[in-house]
VOPASE-712759 format. One line per field, with one value per atom (N, C-alpha, C, CB): residue number from 0; y, z, x; atom name; chain. Coordinates in Angstrom, 1 decimal, m for minus. Glycine has a CB too. Layout:
resi = NUM/...
v = Y/...
w = Z/...
u = X/...
name = CA/...
chain = A/...
END
This chain:
resi = 0/0/0/0/1/1/1/1/2/2/2/2/3/3/3/3/4/4/4/4/5/5/5/5/6/6/6/6/7/7/7/7/8/8/8/8/9/9/9/9/10/10/10/10/11/11/11/11/12/12/12/12/13/13/13/13/14/14/14/14/15/15/15/15/16/16/16/16/17/17/17/17/18/18/18/18/19/19/19/19/20/20/20/20/21/21/21/21/22/22/22/22/23/23/23/23/24/24/24/24/25/25/25/25/26/26/26/26/27/27/27/27/28/28/28/28/29/29/29/29/30/30/30/30/31/31/31/31/32/32/32/32/33/33/33/33/34/34/34/34/35/35/35/35/36/36/36/36/37/37/37/37/38/38/38/38/39/39/39/39/40/40/40/40/41/41/41/41/42/42/42/42/43/43/43/43/44/44/44/44/45/45/45/45/46/46/46/46/47/47/47/47/48/48/48/48/49/49/49/49/50/50/50/50/51/51/51/51/52/52/52/52/53/53/53/53/54/54/54/54/55/55/55/55/56/56/56/56/57/57/57/57/58/58/58/58/59/59/59/59/60/60/60/60/61/61/61/61/62/62/62/62/63/63/63/63/64/64/64/64/65/65/65/65/66/66/66/66/67/67/67/67/68/68/68/68/69/69/69/69/70/70/70/70/71/71/71/71/72/72/72/72/73/73/73/73/74/74/74/74/75/75/75/75/76/76/76/76/77/77/77/77/78/78/78/78/79/79/79/79/80/80/80/80/81/81/81/81/82/82/82/82/83/83/83/83/84/84/84/84/85/85/85/85/86/86/86/86/87/87/87/87/88/88/88/88/89/89/89/89/90/90/90/90/91/91/91/91/92/92/92/92/93/93/93/93/94/94/94/94/95/95/95/95/96/96/96/96/97/97/97/97/98/98/98/98/99/99/99/99/100/100/100/100/101/101/101/101/102/102/102/102/103/103/103/103/104/104/104/104/105/105/105/105/106/106/106/106/107/107/107/107
v = 92.0/93.0/94.4/93.0/94.9/96.3/97.3/96.4/98.4/99.3/100.6/99.7/101.0/102.2/103.4/102.1/104.3/105.4/106.6/105.6/106.7/107.9/108.6/107.6/107.7/108.2/109.0/107.1/108.8/109.5/110.8/108.7/111.2/112.5/113.5/112.4/114.7/115.9/116.3/117.2/116.3/116.6/118.0/116.7/118.0/119.2/119.7/120.4/119.0/119.5/118.3/120.0/118.6/117.6/118.3/117.0/118.0/118.7/117.9/118.8/117.9/117.1/117.6/116.9/118.9/119.4/119.8/120.6/119.3/119.6/118.3/120.0/118.4/117.3/116.7/117.6/117.7/117.3/116.5/118.5/116.9/116.2/114.8/117.0/114.8/113.5/112.5/113.7/113.0/112.1/111.7/112.8/112.5/112.2/111.2/113.4/111.4/110.5/109.0/111.1/109.0/107.7/107.0/107.9/107.8/107.2/106.6/108.4/107.3/106.8/105.5/107.9/105.5/104.4/103.2/104.8/103.4/102.3/101.8/102.7/102.7/102.4/102.4/101.0/103.0/103.0/104.4/102.3/104.6/106.0/106.0/106.2/106.5/106.5/107.4/106.9/108.2/109.1/108.4/110.4/107.3/106.5/106.0/105.4/105.9/105.4/103.9/106.0/103.1/101.7/101.2/101.2/99.9/99.2/98.2/98.6/98.2/97.3/97.4/97.4/96.3/96.3/97.2/94.9/97.1/97.9/99.4/97.4/99.8/101.2/101.7/101.3/100.9/101.2/101.4/100.2/100.5/100.6/101.8/99.3/102.1/103.3/104.6/103.3/104.5/105.7/106.0/105.5/104.9/105.0/105.6/103.7/105.1/105.6/107.1/104.9/107.5/108.9/109.7/109.1/109.3/110.0/110.2/109.2/109.2/109.2/110.2/107.8/110.2/111.2/112.6/110.8/112.8/114.2/114.7/114.3/113.7/114.0/114.5/112.9/113.7/114.0/115.3/112.8/115.5/116.6/117.9/116.0/118.0/119.3/119.6/119.2/120.8/121.3/121.3/122.7/120.4/120.3/119.6/119.6/119.9/119.2/117.8/120.0/117.0/115.6/115.6/114.6/116.5/116.6/117.0/117.6/117.9/118.4/117.3/119.6/116.6/115.5/114.4/114.9/114.1/113.1/113.6/112.7/114.9/115.4/115.3/116.9/115.3/115.0/113.8/115.1/112.8/111.4/111.0/110.4/112.0/111.7/110.9/110.9/111.1/110.3/111.4/109.4/110.9/111.8/111.7/111.5/112.4/112.5/111.2/113.6/110.4/109.1/108.1/108.4/108.2/107.4/107.7/107.6/109.0/109.5/108.9/111.1/109.0/108.5/107.0/108.8/106.3/104.9/104.6/104.3/105.3/105.1/105.2/106.0/106.3/106.6/105.5/107.9/104.7/103.7/102.3/103.5/102.1/100.8/100.7/100.3/101.8/101.8/101.3/103.2/101.9/101.3/99.9/102.2/99.5/98.1/97.1/97.9/97.5/96.7/96.6/97.2/97.7/97.6/96.7/98.9/96.6/95.8/94.3/96.1/94.0/92.5/91.9/92.3/92.8/92.3/92.7/92.9/91.7/92.0/92.6/90.7/92.0/92.4/94.0/91.5/94.2/95.6/96.5/95.7/96.1/96.9/97.1/96.3/96.0/96.2/97.2/94.9/97.3/98.2/99.6/97.7/99.8/101.1/101.8/101.0/101.1/101.8/102.7/100.7/102.4/103.3/104.6/102.7/104.5/105.6/106.5/105.2/105.9/106.7/107.4/105.9/106.7/107.3/108.4/106.3/108.3/109.4/110.7/109.1/110.5/111.7/112.0/111.4/111.4/111.6/111.2/113.1/110.1/109.5/108.2/109.3/108.0/106.8/106.1/107.2/105.0/104.2/102.9/104.0
w = 82.4/81.8/81.8/82.3/80.7/80.6/80.3/79.6/81.0/80.8/80.1/82.1/79.0/78.4/79.0/76.9/79.7/80.3/79.5/81.8/78.5/77.7/77.2/76.5/76.9/76.4/77.4/75.8/78.7/79.8/80.1/81.0/79.6/79.8/79.0/79.4/79.5/78.7/77.7/79.7/76.5/75.5/75.9/74.1/76.0/76.2/77.6/75.2/78.5/79.9/80.9/80.1/81.7/82.8/84.1/82.7/84.7/86.0/87.1/86.2/87.2/88.2/89.6/87.9/89.8/91.1/91.5/91.2/90.7/91.0/91.7/89.7/93.0/93.7/93.1/95.1/92.6/92.1/90.8/91.9/90.0/88.7/89.0/87.8/90.0/90.4/90.9/91.5/91.7/92.2/91.1/93.3/90.2/89.0/88.2/88.2/87.9/87.1/87.7/86.9/88.9/89.7/89.6/91.2/89.9/89.8/88.4/90.0/87.4/86.0/85.7/85.0/86.1/85.8/86.6/86.1/87.9/88.8/88.7/90.2/88.3/88.2/89.6/87.6/90.6/91.9/92.4/92.8/93.2/93.9/95.1/94.3/95.0/96.0/97.2/95.4/97.1/98.2/99.1/97.7/98.7/99.5/100.9/98.7/101.9/103.1/103.1/104.2/102.5/102.4/102.6/101.0/102.9/103.1/102.0/104.4/100.9/99.9/99.3/98.8/99.0/98.6/97.4/98.3/96.4/95.2/95.4/94.0/96.3/96.6/97.5/97.3/98.5/99.4/98.6/100.4/97.7/96.9/96.1/96.0/95.4/94.5/95.3/93.8/96.5/97.4/97.8/98.6/98.2/98.7/97.6/99.1/96.4/95.3/95.0/94.0/95.1/94.9/96.0/94.9/97.2/98.3/98.1/99.6/97.6/97.3/96.2/96.9/95.2/94.1/94.5/93.0/95.3/95.8/96.8/96.5/97.6/98.6/97.8/99.4/96.8/96.0/95.1/95.1/94.6/93.6/94.1/92.4/95.3/95.8/97.1/96.1/97.6/98.8/99.9/98.6/99.8/100.7/101.9/100.1/103.1/104.4/104.4/105.6/105.1/105.2/105.7/106.3/106.6/107.1/106.0/108.3/105.2/104.1/103.1/103.4/102.8/101.8/102.4/101.6/103.6/104.2/104.2/105.6/104.4/104.5/103.1/104.9/102.0/100.7/100.5/99.7/101.4/101.3/102.6/101.0/103.5/104.7/105.7/104.5/105.6/106.4/107.2/105.6/108.0/108.7/108.2/110.2/108.8/108.2/108.4/108.9/109.3/109.6/108.4/111.0/107.9/106.7/105.5/106.4/105.4/104.2/104.4/104.2/105.7/106.0/105.8/107.4/106.2/105.9/104.4/106.6/103.6/102.2/101.6/101.6/102.1/101.6/101.9/102.2/102.9/103.4/102.6/104.9/102.4/101.9/100.4/102.3/99.6/98.1/97.6/97.6/97.9/97.5/97.8/98.0/99.0/99.4/98.6/101.0/98.3/97.5/96.0/97.4/95.6/94.2/94.1/93.8/95.2/95.3/95.4/96.4/96.1/96.3/95.5/97.8/95.0/94.4/92.8/95.1/91.9/90.6/89.8/89.9/90.2/89.6/90.1/90.1/91.3/91.8/91.0/93.3/90.9/90.2/88.8/90.4/88.1/86.7/86.5/86.1/87.4/87.3/87.6/88.3/88.8/89.3/88.9/90.8/88.5/88.2/87.0/87.8/85.9/84.8/85.3/83.7/86.2/86.7/87.5/87.6/88.3/89.1/88.1/90.1/87.1/86.1/85.4/85.2/85.1/84.4/85.2/84.2/86.5/87.4/87.9/88.6/87.2/87.4/88.7/87.2/89.2/90.5/90.2/91.5/90.6/90.3/91.6/89.7/91.8/93.0/92.6/93.7
u = 83.4/82.6/83.2/81.3/83.5/84.1/83.0/85.3/83.0/81.9/82.5/81.3/81.8/82.1/81.3/81.9/82.0/81.2/81.3/81.7/82.0/82.3/81.0/83.2/80.0/78.7/77.9/77.9/78.3/77.6/78.1/77.6/79.2/79.9/79.2/81.3/79.2/78.7/79.8/78.2/79.6/80.7/81.4/80.1/82.7/83.5/83.4/83.0/82.6/82.5/82.8/81.1/83.7/84.0/83.8/85.5/82.7/82.3/82.9/80.8/84.2/84.9/84.7/86.3/84.4/84.2/82.8/85.1/81.8/80.5/79.8/79.7/79.5/79.0/77.6/78.8/76.8/75.5/75.7/74.6/76.6/76.9/77.5/77.9/78.4/79.0/78.0/80.0/77.0/76.0/75.1/75.2/74.7/73.9/74.6/73.5/75.9/76.6/76.7/78.1/77.0/77.1/75.7/77.6/74.6/73.3/73.0/72.2/73.4/73.2/74.0/73.5/75.3/76.2/75.8/77.7/75.3/75.1/73.6/75.4/72.7/71.3/70.7/71.1/71.3/70.9/70.7/71.8/69.7/69.5/70.4/68.1/71.6/72.5/72.2/73.8/71.2/70.8/69.7/70.2/69.2/68.3/68.9/67.7/68.1/68.6/68.4/67.9/69.4/69.3/70.7/68.7/70.8/72.1/72.3/72.1/71.5/71.7/73.2/70.7/73.8/75.2/75.5/75.7/74.7/74.9/74.8/73.9/73.9/73.7/74.8/72.3/75.2/76.3/77.6/76.5/77.9/79.2/79.1/79.3/78.0/77.9/78.0/76.6/77.4/77.5/78.9/76.5/79.6/81.0/81.9/81.5/81.8/82.5/82.2/82.2/81.0/80.6/81.3/79.0/81.2/81.9/83.4/81.7/84.0/85.4/85.8/85.9/85.0/85.1/85.0/84.1/83.8/83.6/84.7/82.2/85.1/86.2/87.5/86.5/87.8/89.0/88.9/89.4/87.7/87.6/87.0/86.7/86.6/86.1/86.8/84.5/86.4/87.0/86.0/87.5/85.0/83.9/84.4/82.7/83.9/84.2/83.6/83.6/84.3/83.7/82.3/84.6/81.9/80.6/79.6/80.6/80.0/79.1/78.9/79.7/80.0/79.9/78.9/81.4/79.1/78.2/76.8/78.6/76.6/75.2/74.5/75.1/75.3/74.7/74.0/75.7/74.4/73.9/73.1/75.0/72.9/72.2/73.1/71.0/74.4/75.4/76.3/76.3/77.1/78.1/79.5/78.1/80.4/81.7/82.5/82.5/82.1/82.8/82.5/82.4/81.3/81.0/81.8/79.5/82.1/82.9/84.4/83.0/84.9/86.2/86.3/86.7/85.2/85.2/85.2/83.9/84.4/84.4/85.8/83.4/86.5/87.8/88.8/88.3/88.5/89.4/89.1/89.2/87.7/87.4/87.4/86.1/87.2/87.1/88.4/86.8/89.6/90.8/91.1/91.9/90.7/90.9/90.0/90.5/88.7/87.9/88.4/86.5/88.9/89.5/90.7/89.9/91.4/92.6/92.2/93.4/91.2/90.9/89.7/90.7/88.9/87.7/87.7/86.4/88.1/88.3/87.0/88.7/85.8/84.6/84.3/83.4/84.5/84.4/85.2/84.7/86.5/87.6/87.2/89.0/86.8/86.4/85.3/85.9/84.3/83.1/83.6/82.0/84.2/84.5/85.7/84.4/86.7/88.0/87.9/89.1/87.1/87.0/86.2/86.2/85.3/84.5/85.5/83.3/86.3/87.3/88.3/88.1/88.7/89.6/89.0/90.1/87.7/86.9/87.0/85.4/87.0/87.1/88.5/86.3/89.5/90.9/91.4/91.2/90.9/91.3/92.0/90.1/93.2/94.0/94.1/95.4/93.5/93.6/94.2/92.2
name = N/CA/C/CB/N/CA/C/CB/N/CA/C/CB/N/CA/C/CB/N/CA/C/CB/N/CA/C/CB/N/CA/C/CB/N/CA/C/CB/N/CA/C/CB/N/CA/C/CB/N/CA/C/CB/N/CA/C/CB/N/CA/C/CB/N/CA/C/CB/N/CA/C/CB/N/CA/C/CB/N/CA/C/CB/N/CA/C/CB/N/CA/C/CB/N/CA/C/CB/N/CA/C/CB/N/CA/C/CB/N/CA/C/CB/N/CA/C/CB/N/CA/C/CB/N/CA/C/CB/N/CA/C/CB/N/CA/C/CB/N/CA/C/CB/N/CA/C/CB/N/CA/C/CB/N/CA/C/CB/N/CA/C/CB/N/CA/C/CB/N/CA/C/CB/N/CA/C/CB/N/CA/C/CB/N/CA/C/CB/N/CA/C/CB/N/CA/C/CB/N/CA/C/CB/N/CA/C/CB/N/CA/C/CB/N/CA/C/CB/N/CA/C/CB/N/CA/C/CB/N/CA/C/CB/N/CA/C/CB/N/CA/C/CB/N/CA/C/CB/N/CA/C/CB/N/CA/C/CB/N/CA/C/CB/N/CA/C/CB/N/CA/C/CB/N/CA/C/CB/N/CA/C/CB/N/CA/C/CB/N/CA/C/CB/N/CA/C/CB/N/CA/C/CB/N/CA/C/CB/N/CA/C/CB/N/CA/C/CB/N/CA/C/CB/N/CA/C/CB/N/CA/C/CB/N/CA/C/CB/N/CA/C/CB/N/CA/C/CB/N/CA/C/CB/N/CA/C/CB/N/CA/C/CB/N/CA/C/CB/N/CA/C/CB/N/CA/C/CB/N/CA/C/CB/N/CA/C/CB/N/CA/C/CB/N/CA/C/CB/N/CA/C/CB/N/CA/C/CB/N/CA/C/CB/N/CA/C/CB/N/CA/C/CB/N/CA/C/CB/N/CA/C/CB/N/CA/C/CB/N/CA/C/CB/N/CA/C/CB/N/CA/C/CB/N/CA/C/CB/N/CA/C/CB/N/CA/C/CB/N/CA/C/CB/N/CA/C/CB/N/CA/C/CB/N/CA/C/CB/N/CA/C/CB/N/CA/C/CB/N/CA/C/CB/N/CA/C/CB/N/CA/C/CB/N/CA/C/CB/N/CA/C/CB/N/CA/C/CB/N/CA/C/CB/N/CA/C/CB
chain = A/A/A/A/A/A/A/A/A/A/A/A/A/A/A/A/A/A/A/A/A/A/A/A/A/A/A/A/A/A/A/A/A/A/A/A/A/A/A/A/A/A/A/A/A/A/A/A/A/A/A/A/A/A/A/A/A/A/A/A/A/A/A/A/A/A/A/A/A/A/A/A/A/A/A/A/A/A/A/A/A/A/A/A/A/A/A/A/A/A/A/A/A/A/A/A/A/A/A/A/A/A/A/A/A/A/A/A/A/A/A/A/A/A/A/A/A/A/A/A/A/A/A/A/A/A/A/A/A/A/A/A/A/A/A/A/A/A/A/A/A/A/A/A/A/A/A/A/A/A/A/A/A/A/A/A/A/A/A/A/A/A/A/A/A/A/A/A/A/A/A/A/A/A/A/A/A/A/A/A/A/A/A/A/A/A/A/A/A/A/A/A/A/A/A/A/A/A/A/A/A/A/A/A/A/A/A/A/A/A/A/A/A/A/A/A/A/A/A/A/A/A/A/A/A/A/A/A/A/A/A/A/A/A/A/A/A/A/A/A/A/A/A/A/A/A/A/A/A/A/A/A/A/A/A/A/A/A/A/A/A/A/A/A/A/A/A/A/A/A/A/A/A/A/A/A/A/A/A/A/A/A/A/A/A/A/A/A/A/A/A/A/A/A/A/A/A/A/A/A/A/A/A/A/A/A/A/A/A/A/A/A/A/A/A/A/A/A/A/A/A/A/A/A/A/A/A/A/A/A/A/A/A/A/A/A/A/A/A/A/A/A/A/A/A/A/A/A/A/A/A/A/A/A/A/A/A/A/A/A/A/A/A/A/A/A/A/A/A/A/A/A/A/A/A/A/A/A/A/A/A/A/A/A/A/A/A/A/A/A/A/A/A/A/A/A/A/A/A/A/A/A/A/A/A/A/A/A/A/A/A/A/A/A/A/A/A/A/A/A/A/A/A/A/A/A/A/A/A/A/A/A
END
């Protein structure tokens, strides 16, 4: 299943470095509230991708990124480690999340 995310972008504006925009974008594409304190797989995966995008596109500290989601810096490091691995080994995961990462100019 290929997902077209172009309709979710604001015309003429790419807010690649705005954490609030990134979180809102990931919430819309995943259909999950990634700021909730839950361990449901779909929420965790979406949250991890959002953390990776924010880490790569902003100058925020790992602690600050974690605090956006009620997590700590170690969770952000873990997300940065596992997202590329999941993309490599899980075709469904890669099909869903790779276009989102590309939208934010991240090539994994």
